[in-house]
SESETI-791040 format. One record per residue (C-alpha): residue in one letter; z, x, y. Coordinates in nm, 4 decimals, padded with zeros to 6 digits. Example, Ala and Ser with C-alpha at 12.3 -4.5 7.8 and 13.67 -1.06 7.14 Angstrom:
! SESETI-791040
{site "A" {00.7800 01.2300 -00.4500}} {site "S" {00.7140 01.3670 -00.1060}} 
This chain:
! SESETI-791040
{site "M" {03.4293 -00.4248 02.8410}} {site "K" {03.2390 -00.3740 03.1636}} {site "K" {03.4168 -00.4560 03.4879}} {site "K" {03.3041 -00.7758 03.6553}} {site "R" {03.1312 -00.7232 03.9849}} {site "I" {03.0617 -00.9651 04.2660}} {site "L" {02.6991 -00.9607 04.3682}} {site "S" {02.5737 -01.0815 04.6976}} {site "L" {02.3560 -01.3901 04.6959}} {site "S" {02.0579 -01.1878 04.8148}} {site "L" {02.0987 -00.9364 04.5319}} {site "V" {02.1206 -01.2154 04.2783}} {site "M" {01.8016 -01.3675 04.4171}} {site "L" {01.6238 -01.0318 04.4036}} {site "L" {01.7300 -00.9783 04.0423}} {site "G" {01.6131 -01.3252 03.9484}} {site "L" {01.2780 -01.2699 04.1182}} {site "S" {01.2271 -00.9376 03.9425}} {site "M" {01.3003 -01.0978 03.6046}} {site "I" {01.0463 -01.3712 03.6725}} {site "L" {00.7831 -01.1163 03.7736}} {site "A" {00.8528 -00.9053 03.4648}} {site "A" {00.8208 -01.2099 03.2420}} {site "C" {00.4937 -01.3094 03.4046}} {site "G" {00.3597 -00.9589 03.3643}} {site "S" {00.4445 -00.9293 02.9953}} {site "S" {00.1799 -00.9718 02.7319}} {site "E" {00.1646 -00.9060 02.3573}} {site "G" {-00.1363 -00.6707 02.3585}} {site "G" {-00.0745 -00.5089 02.6935}} {site "N" {00.0710 -00.1710 02.7820}} {site "S" {00.4200 -00.1495 02.6406}} {site "S" {00.5323 00.0650 02.9314}} {site "S" {00.3980 -00.1816 03.1873}} {site "G" {00.5595 -00.5223 03.1955}} {site "K" {00.6648 -00.5609 02.8326}} {site "G" {00.9672 -00.3305 02.8354}} {site "S" {01.0584 -00.0565 02.5938}} {site "S" {01.1857 -00.2920 02.3233}} {site "I" {00.8398 -00.4085 02.2134}} {site "L" {00.6100 -00.2044 01.9884}} {site "V" {00.2385 -00.2774 01.9557}} {site "F" {00.1125 -00.1260 01.6297}} {site "G" {-00.2668 -00.0973 01.6065}} {site "R" {-00.4121 -00.1058 01.2562}} {site "G" {-00.7516 -00.1319 01.0915}} {site "G" {-00.7356 -00.4730 00.9253}} {site "D" {-00.5404 -00.7941 00.8919}} {site "S" {-00.2985 -00.8748 00.6113}} {site "T" {-00.4270 -01.0978 00.3340}} {site "S" {-00.0873 -01.2661 00.2854}} {site "L" {00.2723 -01.2253 00.4026}} {site "D" {00.4165 -01.2821 00.0569}} {site "P" {00.4417 -00.9258 -00.0770}} {site "S" {00.4652 -01.0404 -00.4386}} {site "R" {00.1148 -01.1909 -00.4264}} {site "V" {-00.0880 -00.8915 -00.3120}} {site "T" {-00.1670 -00.5292 -00.3890}} {site "E" {-00.3004 -00.4159 -00.0502}} {site "G" {-00.1233 -00.2039 00.2064}} {site "E" {-00.1945 -00.4090 00.5189}} {site "T" {00.0397 -00.6766 00.3881}} {site "F" {00.3153 -00.4310 00.2933}} {site "K" {00.2908 -00.2678 00.6359}} {site "V" {00.4319 -00.5896 00.7802}} {site "T" {00.6461 -00.7253 00.4975}} {site "V" {00.8480 -00.4057 00.4436}} {site "N" {01.0079 -00.4934 00.7780}} {site "L" {01.0663 -00.8610 00.6908}} {site "F" {01.1981 -00.8254 00.3374}} {site "E" {01.4272 -00.5917 00.1450}} {site "T" {01.4423 -00.4802 -00.2154}} {site "L" {01.7372 -00.4303 -00.4498}} {site "L" {01.6837 -00.0548 -00.4219}} {site "N" {01.5198 00.1538 -00.1506}} {site "F" {01.3198 00.4743 -00.1424}} {site "G" {01.4299 00.7668 00.0720}} {site "E" {01.3184 00.7708 00.4349}} {site "E" {01.0303 01.0100 00.3632}} {site "D" {01.0144 01.0300 -00.0178}} {site "T" {01.0443 00.8167 -00.3310}} {site "T" {01.3982 00.9070 -00.4353}} {site "I" {01.6037 00.6003 -00.5299}} {site "Q" {01.8603 00.4844 -00.2728}} {site "P" {02.0853 00.1775 -00.2359}} {site "G" {01.9247 -00.1330 -00.0911}} {site "L" {02.0389 -00.4924 -00.1256}} {site "A" {02.2285 -00.3537 -00.4250}} {site "E" {02.5026 -00.1145 -00.3112}} {site "K" {02.5292 00.0452 -00.6548}} {site "W" {02.3996 00.0034 -01.0096}} {site "D" {02.4761 00.1011 -01.3661}} {site "T" {02.2424 00.1756 -01.6575}} {site "S" {02.3381 00.1444 -02.0228}} {site "D" {02.3076 00.4489 -02.2489}} {site "D" {02.0143 00.2943 -02.4361}} {site "G" {01.8250 00.2277 -02.1119}} {site "L" {01.7979 -00.1457 -02.1816}} {site "T" {02.0581 -00.2955 -01.9472}} {site "Y" {02.0812 -00.2552 -01.5697}} {site "T" {02.3726 -00.3982 -01.3714}} {site "F" {02.3301 -00.4343 -00.9942}} {site "H" {02.6239 -00.4846 -00.7574}} {site "L" {02.5021 -00.6675 -00.4464}} {site "R" {02.5992 -00.6268 -00.0818}} {site "E" {02.8394 -00.8714 00.0836}} {site "G" {02.7585 -01.0587 00.4011}} {site "V" {02.3776 -01.0554 00.3794}} {site "K" {02.1827 -01.3598 00.4994}} {site "F" {01.8185 -01.4603 00.4778}} {site "H" {01.6448 -01.5344 00.8076}} {site "D" {01.6687 -01.9102 00.7394}} {site "G" {02.0477 -01.8939 00.6913}} {site "T" {02.0365 -01.9048 00.3110}} {site "D" {02.2984 -01.6812 00.1475}} {site "F" {02.1811 -01.3702 -00.0309}} {site "N" {02.3523 -01.3653 -00.3695}} {site "A" {02.2921 -01.3134 -00.7415}} {site "D" {02.1403 -01.6598 -00.7846}} {site "A" {01.8782 -01.5786 -00.5201}} {site "V" {01.7844 -01.2605 -00.7063}} {site "V" {01.7529 -01.4484 -01.0355}} {site "K" {01.5312 -01.7139 -00.8755}} {site "N" {01.2971 -01.4448 -00.7417}} {site "F" {01.2581 -01.2818 -01.0831}} {site "D" {01.2127 -01.6236 -01.2480}} {site "R" {00.9422 -01.7082 -00.9963}} {site "W" {00.7480 -01.3897 -01.0776}} {site "A" {00.8022 -01.3987 -01.4538}} {site "N" {00.6775 -01.7584 -01.4798}} {site "G" {00.3621 -01.6893 -01.2809}} {site "D" {00.0250 -01.5463 -01.3813}} {site "A" {-00.1969 -01.2508 -01.2909}} {site "D" {-00.3857 -01.4472 -01.0253}} {site "K" {-00.0649 -01.5360 -00.8451}} {site "F" {00.1477 -01.2234 -00.8982}} {site "P" {-00.0889 -00.9411 -00.9984}} {site "Y" {00.1541 -00.6575 -00.9358}} {site "Y" {00.4306 -00.8087 -01.1472}} {site "S" {00.1925 -00.8097 -01.4402}} {site "S" {00.0917 -00.4489 -01.3706}} {site "M" {00.4430 -00.3126 -01.3570}} {site "F" {00.6199 -00.5211 -01.6214}} {site "G" {00.3551 -00.5722 -01.8886}} {site "G" {00.2706 -00.9367 -01.8274}} {site "F" {00.4794 -01.2499 -01.7898}} {site "K" {00.7440 -01.4474 -01.9737}} {site "G" {00.6217 -01.5195 -02.3257}} {site "D" {00.3816 -01.2231 -02.3333}} {site "E" {00.4451 -00.9736 -02.6130}} {site "E" {00.4254 -00.6733 -02.3779}} {site "H" {00.6513 -00.8266 -02.1103}} {site "V" {00.9208 -00.5647 -02.0508}} {site "I" {01.1924 -00.7822 -01.8977}} {site "D" {01.3989 -00.9806 -02.1483}} {site "S" {01.6368 -01.1585 -01.9082}} {site "V" {01.7723 -01.1618 -01.5533}} {site "T" {02.1126 -01.3283 -01.5149}} {site "A" {02.3843 -01.3743 -01.2535}} {site "E" {02.7110 -01.2432 -01.3966}} {site "D" {02.8904 -01.3582 -01.0819}} {site "E" {02.7952 -01.4209 -00.7194}} {site "K" {02.7455 -01.0501 -00.6449}} {site "T" {02.6422 -00.9092 -00.9834}} {site "V" {02.2961 -00.9253 -01.1441}} {site "V" {02.2245 -00.8046 -01.4989}} {site "I" {01.8673 -00.7238 -01.6046}} {site "K" {01.7976 -00.6629 -01.9730}} {site "L" {01.4770 -00.5029 -02.1003}} {site "K" {01.3003 -00.5406 -02.4332}} {site "R" {01.2261 -00.1676 -02.4400}} {site "P" {01.3172 00.1234 -02.2131}} {site "Q" {01.0938 00.1635 -01.9096}} {site "A" {01.1326 00.5074 -01.7539}} {site "P" {01.0142 00.4105 -01.4021}} {site "F" {01.2054 00.0775 -01.3950}} {site "L" {01.4310 00.1605 -01.0989}} {site "K" {01.1360 00.2943 -00.9005}} {site "N" {00.9368 -00.0156 -00.9881}} {site "I" {01.1891 -00.2602 -00.8474}} {site "A" {01.2182 -00.0535 -00.5299}} {site "M" {00.8524 -00.1237 -00.4543}} {site "S" {00.7617 -00.3507 -00.1623}} {site "M" {00.6127 -00.6273 -00.3749}} {site "F" {00.9457 -00.6899 -00.5488}} {site "A" {01.1314 -00.7697 -00.2281}} {site "I" {01.3843 -01.0517 -00.2506}} {site "A" {01.2774 -01.3661 -00.0656}} {site "S" {01.4674 -01.6786 00.0352}} {site "P" {01.4516 -01.9355 -00.2491}} {site "T" {01.4880 -02.2092 00.0121}} {site "A" {01.1605 -02.0911 00.1657}} {site "F" {00.9460 -02.0163 -00.1411}} {site "E" {01.0540 -02.3338 -00.3194}} {site "Q" {00.8614 -02.5197 -00.0480}} {site "G" {00.5418 -02.3889 -00.2105}} {site "D" {00.3689 -02.0539 -00.2519}} {site "D" {00.0858 -02.1267 -00.0081}} {site "Q" {00.3300 -02.2388 00.2590}} {site "F" {00.5532 -01.9373 00.2002}} {site "E" {00.2817 -01.6743 00.2352}} {site "R" {00.2168 -01.7978 00.5902}} {site "N" {00.5880 -01.8376 00.6741}} {site "P" {00.7755 -01.5526 00.5044}} {site "V" {01.1560 -01.5409 00.4958}} {site "G" {01.3491 -01.2324 00.3891}} {site "T" {01.6684 -01.0440 00.4773}} {site "G" {01.4994 -00.7576 00.6659}} {site "P" {01.5674 -00.6251 01.0159}} {site "F" {01.2866 -00.8362 01.1610}} {site "K" {01.1910 -01.2011 01.1139}} {site "F" {00.8477 -01.3611 01.1230}} {site "V" {00.7264 -01.5256 01.4440}} {site "E" {00.3482 -01.5812 01.4440}} {site "W" {00.0232 -01.4917 01.2678}} {site "K" {-00.3093 -01.5141 01.4516}} {site "A" {-00.5704 -01.4443 01.1837}} {site "N" {-00.7683 -01.1216 01.2328}} {site "D" {-00.5827 -01.0585 01.5567}} {site "T" {-00.2045 -01.0209 01.5601}} {site "I" {00.1085 -01.0702 01.3535}} {site "T" {00.4306 -01.0844 01.5539}} {site "I" {00.7797 -01.0218 01.4199}} {site "E" {01.1072 -01.0051 01.6131}} {site "K" {01.4581 -00.8711 01.5772}} {site "F" {01.6836 -01.0585 01.3320}} {site "D" {02.0137 -01.0865 01.5194}} {site "D" {02.2216 -01.1395 01.2042}} {site "Y" {02.0874 -00.8337 01.0231}} {site "W" {02.3559 -00.6768 00.8053}} {site "Q" {02.3035 -00.3236 00.9408}} {site "K" {02.4740 -00.3444 01.2793}} {site "G" {02.2860 -00.1977 01.5734}} {site "L" {01.9495 -00.2323 01.3998}} {site "P" {01.6670 -00.2815 01.4595}} {site "K" {01.6355 -00.1006 01.7899}} {site "L" {01.3192 -00.2888 01.8850}} {site "D" {01.3212 -00.6513 01.9963}} {site "K" {00.9689 -00.7245 01.8790}} {site "V" {00.6754 -00.5705 01.6906}} {site "V" {00.3151 -00.6857 01.7297}} {site "F" {00.0733 -00.5706 01.4586}} {site "K" {-00.2703 -00.5775 01.6188}} {site "S" {-00.5914 -00.5628 01.4132}} {site "I" {-00.8548 -00.3305 01.5624}} {site "P" {-01.1101 -00.2604 01.2850}} {site "D" {-01.2953 00.0250 01.4546}} {site "N" {-01.1113 00.3590 01.4442}} {site "S" {-01.2488 00.4804 01.7765}} {site "A" {-01.1671 00.1514 01.9495}} {site "R" {-00.8128 00.1722 01.8136}} {site "L" {-00.7680 00.5240 01.9486}} {site "N" {-00.9093 00.4188 02.2863}} {site "A" {-00.6577 00.1334 02.2962}} {site "L" {-00.3804 00.3888 02.2414}} {site "I" {-00.5143 00.6201 02.5123}} {site "K" {-00.5342 00.3272 02.7566}} {site "G" {-00.1755 00.2259 02.6756}} {site "E" {-00.2730 -00.1070 02.5195}} {site "I" {-00.0959 -00.0144 02.1955}} {site "D" {00.1916 00.2234 02.1212}} {site "L" {00.1160 00.3361 01.7661}} {site "A" {-00.2090 00.3559 01.5693}} {site "D" {-00.2868 00.4293 01.2081}} {site "G" {-00.6233 00.5045 01.0493}} {site "I" {-00.6970 00.7874 01.2891}} {site "N" {-01.0250 00.9675 01.2214}} {site "P" {-00.9516 01.3251 01.1096}} {site "A" {-01.2139 01.4384 01.3638}} {site "D" {-00.9905 01.3003 01.6409}} {site "G" {-00.6847 01.5019 01.5385}} {site "E" {-00.7421 01.7875 01.7845}} {site "K" {-00.8201 01.5429 02.0642}} {site "I" {-00.4829 01.3766 02.0166}} {site "E" {-00.2951 01.7058 01.9883}} {site "S" {-00.4406 01.8212 02.3204}} {site "N" {-00.3379 01.5002 02.4993}} {site "D" {00.0035 01.5426 02.6625}} {site "D" {00.0647 01.1680 02.6534}} {site "L" {00.0160 01.1365 02.2756}} {site "Q" {00.1577 01.2723 01.9518}} {site "L" {-00.0226 01.3203 01.6210}} {site "I" {00.1680 01.2137 01.3092}} {site "E" {00.0806 01.3195 00.9529}} {site "R" {00.1751 01.0941 00.6628}} {site "P" {00.2850 01.2793 00.3468}} {site "S" {-00.0113 01.2633 00.1073}} {site "M" {00.0242 01.0473 -00.2051}} {site "N" {-00.3132 00.8816 -00.2490}} {site "V" {-00.6611 00.8895 -00.3978}} {site "G" {-00.9934 00.7593 -00.2701}} {site "Y" {-01.2552 00.6842 -00.5353}} {site "L" {-01.5813 00.5176 -00.6296}} {site "G" {-01.5122 00.2720 -00.9100}} {site "L" {-01.7793 00.1905 -01.1683}} {site "T" {-01.7519 -00.1505 -01.3336}} {site "V" {-01.7985 -00.0630 -01.6998}} {site "T" {-01.8883 -00.4175 -01.8040}} {site "R" {-02.2015 -00.4161 -01.5854}} {site "P" {-02.5149 -00.2356 -01.7125}} {site "P" {-02.5988 00.0455 -01.6806}} {site "F" {-02.2375 00.1466 -01.6144}} {site "D" {-02.1453 00.0396 -01.9651}} {site "K" {-02.2965 00.3762 -02.0702}} {site "K" {-02.0705 00.6801 -02.0394}} {site "E" {-02.3658 00.9081 -01.9646}} {site "V" {-02.4517 00.7041 -01.6545}} {site "R" {-02.0958 00.7188 -01.5285}} {site "Q" {-02.0833 01.0925 -01.5867}} {site "A" {-02.4171 01.1301 -01.4092}} {site "L" {-02.2775 00.9743 -01.0934}} {site "N" {-01.9831 01.2139 -01.1071}} {site "Y" {-02.2273 01.5051 -01.1053}} {site "A" {-02.4501 01.3461 -00.8400}} {site "I" {-02.1970 01.2958 -00.5590}} {site "D" {-02.1339 01.5871 -00.3222}} {site "K" {-01.7604 01.5552 -00.2646}} {site "E" {-01.7339 01.8778 -00.0655}} {site "T" {-01.9795 01.7475 00.1936}} {site "I" {-01.7864 01.4197 00.2182}} {site "I" {-01.4577 01.6056 00.2675}} {site "N" {-01.6024 01.8447 00.5238}} {site "S" {-01.7891 01.5742 00.7154}} {site "F" {-01.5270 01.3016 00.7364}} {site "F" {-01.1825 01.4492 00.6652}} {site "E" {-01.1951 01.7624 00.8859}} {site "G" {-01.0048 01.9678 00.6311}} {site "R" {-00.7252 01.7098 00.6038}} {site "A" {-00.8051 01.6233 00.2425}} {site "N" {-00.8553 01.7866 -00.0946}} {site "V" {-01.1361 01.7152 -00.3399}} {site "A" {-01.0096 01.4893 -00.6187}} {site "K" {-01.0785 01.5487 -00.9861}} {site "N" {-00.8136 01.3180 -01.1370}} {site "P" {-00.7082 00.9603 -01.0568}} {site "M" {-00.3730 01.0749 -00.9162}} {site "P" {-00.2791 01.3474 -00.6644}} {site "P" {-00.1388 01.6881 -00.7620}} {site "S" {00.1954 01.5993 -00.6017}} {site "I" {00.2710 01.3529 -00.8841}} {site "S" {00.4542 01.4828 -01.1887}} {site "G" {00.2239 01.4877 -01.4932}} {site "Y" {-00.0911 01.5903 -01.3051}} {site "N" {-00.3375 01.7717 -01.5348}} {site "D" {-00.4640 02.0716 -01.3419}} {site "D" {-00.6376 02.2157 -01.6506}} {site "I" {-00.9136 01.9571 -01.6310}} {site "E" {-01.2425 02.1059 -01.5128}} {site "A" {-01.3810 01.9033 -01.2245}} {site "Y" {-01.7333 01.7614 -01.2296}} {site "E" {-01.9355 01.9984 -01.0131}} {site "Y" {-02.2020 01.8809 -00.7711}} {site "N" {-02.5078 01.9205 -00.9950}} {site "P" {-02.7959 01.6755 -00.9370}} {site "E" {-03.0033 01.8328 -01.2160}} {site "K" {-02.7257 01.7760 -01.4686}} {site "A" {-02.7011 01.4187 -01.3420}} {site "K" {-03.0736 01.3664 -01.4050}} {site "E" {-03.0378 01.5047 -01.7593}} {site "L" {-02.7614 01.2568 -01.8358}} {site "L" {-02.9637 00.9664 -01.6979}} {site "A" {-03.2527 01.0698 -01.9220}} {site "E" {-03.0180 01.0750 -02.2225}} {site "A" {-02.9177 00.7198 -02.1311}} {site "G" {-03.2843 00.6133 -02.1235}} {site "L" {-03.2955 00.5985 -01.7423}} {site "A" {-03.5062 00.9009 -01.6552}} {site "D" {-03.6741 00.7029 -01.3772}} {site "G" {-03.3387 00.5949 -01.2310}} {site "F" {-03.2317 00.2394 -01.1553}} {site "E" {-03.1287 00.0072 -00.8721}} {site "M" {-02.7705 -00.0849 -00.7940}} {site "E" {-02.5357 -00.2185 -00.5285}} {site "L" {-02.2901 00.0173 -00.3637}} {site "W" {-01.9942 -00.1645 -00.2100}} {site "A" {-01.8549 -00.0018 00.1055}} {site "M" {-01.5062 -00.0854 00.2338}} {site "P" {-01.5152 -00.2831 00.5606}} {site "V" {-01.1867 -00.1380 00.6907}} {site "P" {-01.0565 00.2166 00.7317}} {site "R" {-00.7941 00.3104 00.4764}} {site "P" {-00.5660 00.6159 00.4576}} {site "Y" {-00.7690 00.7571 00.1681}} {site "M" {-01.1078 00.6727 00.3242}} {site "P" {-01.1218 00.6802 00.7056}} {site "D" {-01.4814 00.5563 00.7324}} {site "G" {-01.6062 00.3765 00.4225}} {site "K" {-01.9515 00.2929 00.5587}} {site "K" {-02.0390 00.6507 00.6525}} {site "V" {-01.9116 00.7883 00.3229}} {site "A" {-02.1192 00.5212 00.1449}} {site "E" {-02.4272 00.6479 00.3290}} {site "V" {-02.3689 01.0008 00.1955}} {site "I" {-02.3245 00.8638 -00.1570}} {site "Q" {-02.6402 00.6553 -00.1147}} {site "S" {-02.8340 00.9696 -00.0200}} {site "N" {-02.6877 01.1656 -00.3132}} {site "L" {-02.7894 00.8925 -00.5569}} {site "A" {-03.1419 00.8768 -00.4135}} {site "D" {-03.1764 01.2459 -00.5043}} {site "I" {-03.1397 01.1566 -00.8744}} {site "G" {-03.3678 00.8526 -00.8594}} {site "V" {-03.0970 00.5882 -00.8168}} {site "K" {-03.1648 00.3385 -00.5391}} {site "A" {-02.8329 00.2100 -00.4053}} {site "K" {-02.8134 -00.0828 -00.1664}} {site "I" {-02.5011 -00.0723 00.0525}} {site "V" {-02.3250 -00.4069 00.0813}} {site "S" {-01.9839 -00.5138 00.2099}} {site "Y" {-01.7651 -00.8167 00.2686}} {site "E" {-01.4641 -00.9138 00.4764}} {site "W" {-01.1614 -00.7248 00.3369}} {site "A" {-00.9881 -01.0066 00.1472}} {site "T" {-01.3204 -01.1211 -00.0005}} {site "Y" {-01.4115 -00.7624 -00.0906}} {site "L" {-01.0889 -00.7191 -00.2884}} {site "D" {-01.1157 -01.0576 -00.4554}} {site "K" {-01.4755 -01.0151 -00.5695}} {site "A" {-01.4220 -00.6562 -00.6860}} {site "S" {-01.1150 -00.7586 -00.8862}} {site "K" {-01.3328 -01.0131 -01.0682}} {site "G" {-01.5766 -00.7422 -01.1774}} {site "E" {-01.8589 -00.8531 -00.9485}} {site "A" {-01.9429 -00.5063 -00.8111}} {site "D" {-02.1709 -00.2478 -00.9698}} {site "A" {-01.9857 00.0303 -00.7917}} {site "F" {-01.7167 -00.0117 -00.5291}} {site "M" {-01.5353 00.2197 -00.2914}} {site "L" {-01.1615 00.1829 -00.3031}} {site "G" {-00.8459 00.3863 -00.3259}} {site "W" {-00.4757 00.3774 -00.3837}} {site "T" {-00.1622 00.4899 -00.2065}} {site "G" {00.1173 00.5384 -00.4580}} {site "D" {00.3968 00.2851 -00.4414}} {site "N" {00.6732 00.4724 -00.6202}} {site "G" {00.5754 00.8359 -00.6787}} {site "D" {00.5343 00.7970 -01.0557}} {site "A" {00.2234 00.8731 -01.2659}} {site "D" {00.2537 00.5277 -01.4220}} {site "N" {00.1837 00.3759 -01.0809}} {site "F" {-00.1563 00.5461 -01.0681}} {site "L" {-00.2838 00.5752 -01.4246}} {site "Y" {-00.1445 00.2682 -01.6010}} {site "V" {-00.1673 00.0386 -01.2988}} {site "L" {-00.5252 00.1294 -01.2065}} {site "L" {-00.6937 00.2005 -01.5396}} {site "D" {-00.5112 00.0331 -01.8280}} {site "E" {-00.6412 -00.2714 -02.0125}} {site "D" {-00.3206 -00.4622 -01.9275}} {site "N" {-00.4279 -00.4591 -01.5631}} {site "I" {-00.7901 -00.5688 -01.5933}} {site "G" {-00.8431 -00.8355 -01.3303}} {site "S" {-00.5418 -00.7264 -01.1263}} {site "N" {-00.5504 -00.3592 -01.0246}} {site "N" {-00.7999 -00.2292 -01.2823}} {site "Y" {-01.1193 -00.3323 -01.1048}} {site "T" {-01.3421 -00.1195 -01.3302}} {site "Y" {-01.2514 -00.3278 -01.6388}} {site "F" {-01.2213 00.0010 -01.8304}} {site "K" {-01.0153 -00.0016 -02.1506}} {site "N" {-00.9364 00.2559 -02.4165}} {site "D" {-00.6967 00.1959 -02.7053}} {site "E" {-00.5861 00.5580 -02.7375}} {site "M" {-00.5138 00.5775 -02.3642}} {site "H" {-00.3211 00.2491 -02.3730}} {site "D" {-00.0959 00.3806 -02.6501}} {site "L" {-00.0277 00.6933 -02.4442}} {site "F" {00.0719 00.4847 -02.1425}} {site "I" {00.3147 00.2706 -02.3420}} {site "K" {00.4698 00.5820 -02.4972}} {site "A" {00.5046 00.7362 -02.1516}} {site "Q" {00.6739 00.4255 -02.0133}} {site "T" {00.9228 00.4191 -02.2987}} {site "E" {00.9946 00.7930 -02.3091}} {site "V" {01.2804 00.9105 -02.0867}} {site "D" {01.2220 01.2838 -02.1447}} {site "E" {01.0214 01.3927 -01.8389}} {site "E" {00.8209 01.6683 -02.0061}} {site "K" {00.7188 01.4446 -02.2974}} {site "R" {00.6118 01.1767 -02.0466}} {site "N" {00.4070 01.4320 -01.8576}} {site "E" {00.2270 01.5436 -02.1736}} {site "Y" {00.1256 01.1837 -02.2475}} {site "Y" {-00.0125 01.1509 -01.8951}} {site "R" {-00.2010 01.4811 -01.9209}} {site "Q" {-00.3688 01.3586 -02.2407}} {site "A" {-00.4572 01.0276 -02.0732}} {site "Q" {-00.6242 01.2112 -01.7846}} {site "E" {-00.8457 01.3972 -02.0326}} {site "I" {-00.9676 01.0629 -02.1692}} {site "I" {-01.0275 00.9281 -01.8186}} {site "H" {-01.2188 01.2410 -01.7191}} {site "D" {-01.4492 01.2153 -02.0216}} {site "E" {-01.5052 00.8378 -02.0000}} {site "A" {-01.5554 00.8596 -01.6218}} {site "P" {-01.4861 00.5018 -01.5029}} {site "W" {-01.4301 00.6517 -01.1572}} {site "V" {-01.5760 00.9126 -00.9319}} {site "P" {-01.2528 01.0475 -00.7780}} {site "I" {-01.3350 01.1665 -00.4263}} {site "A" {-01.0393 01.2695 -00.2117}} {site "H" {-00.6649 01.3057 -00.1714}} {site "S" {-00.6163 01.2750 00.2028}} {site "T" {-00.3456 01.3505 00.4553}} {site "P" {-00.3515 01.0256 00.6556}} {site "L" {-00.3149 01.0508 01.0324}} {site "L" {-00.1411 00.8281 01.2831}} {site "A" {-00.1049 00.8677 01.6571}} {site "A" {00.1546 00.7411 01.9013}} {site "K" {00.2643 00.7515 02.2596}} {site "K" {00.4652 01.0613 02.3359}} {site "G" {00.7694 00.8462 02.4111}} {site "L" {00.7820 00.6843 02.0679}} {site "T" {01.0764 00.8113 01.8610}} {site "G" {01.2428 00.7275 01.5306}} {site "F" {00.9183 00.6721 01.3393}} {site "K" {00.9122 00.8372 00.9973}} {site "P" {00.5849 00.7877 00.8085}} {site "H" {00.6417 00.7093 00.4437}} {site "P" {00.4160 00.8437 00.1661}} {site "T" {00.3770 00.4895 00.0278}} {site "G" {00.2161 00.3802 00.3565}} {site "S" {00.4838 00.1163 00.4163}} {site "D" {00.6809 00.2228 00.7231}} {site "M" {01.0234 00.0908 00.8180}} {site "L" {01.0376 00.0346 01.1937}} {site "M" {01.4074 -00.0427 01.2381}} {site "N" {01.4877 00.2952 01.3973}} {site "V" {01.1815 00.3115 01.6226}} {site "E" {01.2189 00.3159 01.9995}} {site "V" {00.9459 00.3172 02.2664}} {site "K" {01.0104 00.4724 02.6067}} 
């Protein structure tokens, strides 16, 4: 204990006055080193969250916040996707791969005071399993549907005792442990979500190091330290303010001016500028993503394979990479990055060949071209730093083969909703892997089971579907990889996408920021971060 000291009345008054002045000078969007104190982080990002219930969304702006509010049964490593203990201290798997037993931590509380126990875990899984694809799209993607569906992987989730949960599967699922470590399967307070889903997504309650404070739409989301967090001494910050600044340059300027402490969505062209600034640090996120142009195969003329292949030949990916990624990206030829096990490097990429594109359009009966809408993302994403400018290059490429593309866009949540319903001719989008498994790219984004959730192209292929199910069930890694390599050959030929880039996303921070470790999934834990 510290020794008690007697302060003079004048010193006490001076201390009190300084505290009042500091409080008056503080402000949630101001310079963290001026008035706010070092225990507050202002995190500038490109767009607002669409919800704060991680189980209801598939977009990264939500997970960026909720990964700090909620926790999962299992965690990923600090900078990789290896499986680590989470709310479950340890786990056992049966020899047949059908039964998983999770042993839960003692002494964990939800932010609302509700006890974390086996019953809470069961209620979360029951909530998801009894939902539908509109409400819980990612649950459907990862576990083959919902309760009562033939392809639903999970047979039962039961509480063996207060600290033991048993999950039984209908068939082995090779990536099961990685799946439940994903942000969208975080365990929430039943007391909170039983008040109603719509209420809960605006007032989230988890067990994480921070608790929710306030959400000002399209402006800020504020979270603060949870004093009863089970990991003593964490988090190191008292408060985090996520501030939406849609324009990349404006976000960087806010960092340079000291209005924010950390910024994501940095333009690759600004990398050298940040590195030469003694007050800033450039941070590279490990690459595990793909940016693509999706073609909705249910909308003519994209129901014709020749048209889809033509667009693959028509788009100059090298120019896009050189113009907007500054060498911090690789041209994509498959729907998943080379870092993922099962990547098929033997596939021959579509070259930039406008004449070949014209030949294919002629074969499809469209020698004179056609008109279409080209949807451009309204927010910067890790896999596409400037959607509008990239769309303009694509528009120019398509004009060269007689295709007149009109660029349109919508507010981010509306963009995702309308695209998921198949309303776009062609849409720019991308994906940051959530668990480091090929299943999380190929099956989630392109299988028929996920049409209307994560498969926005509405593409389906029976042979490919069978390969995905075999790969999920197979525990031998090399056999799984062969199934995925075959699936990529089908995808390449059918061409529901124009894969564009695998990027190395950039962030920037004040020089005094420490303890930040960017995660390849794009969801960054902030519990160890300090700002000086």
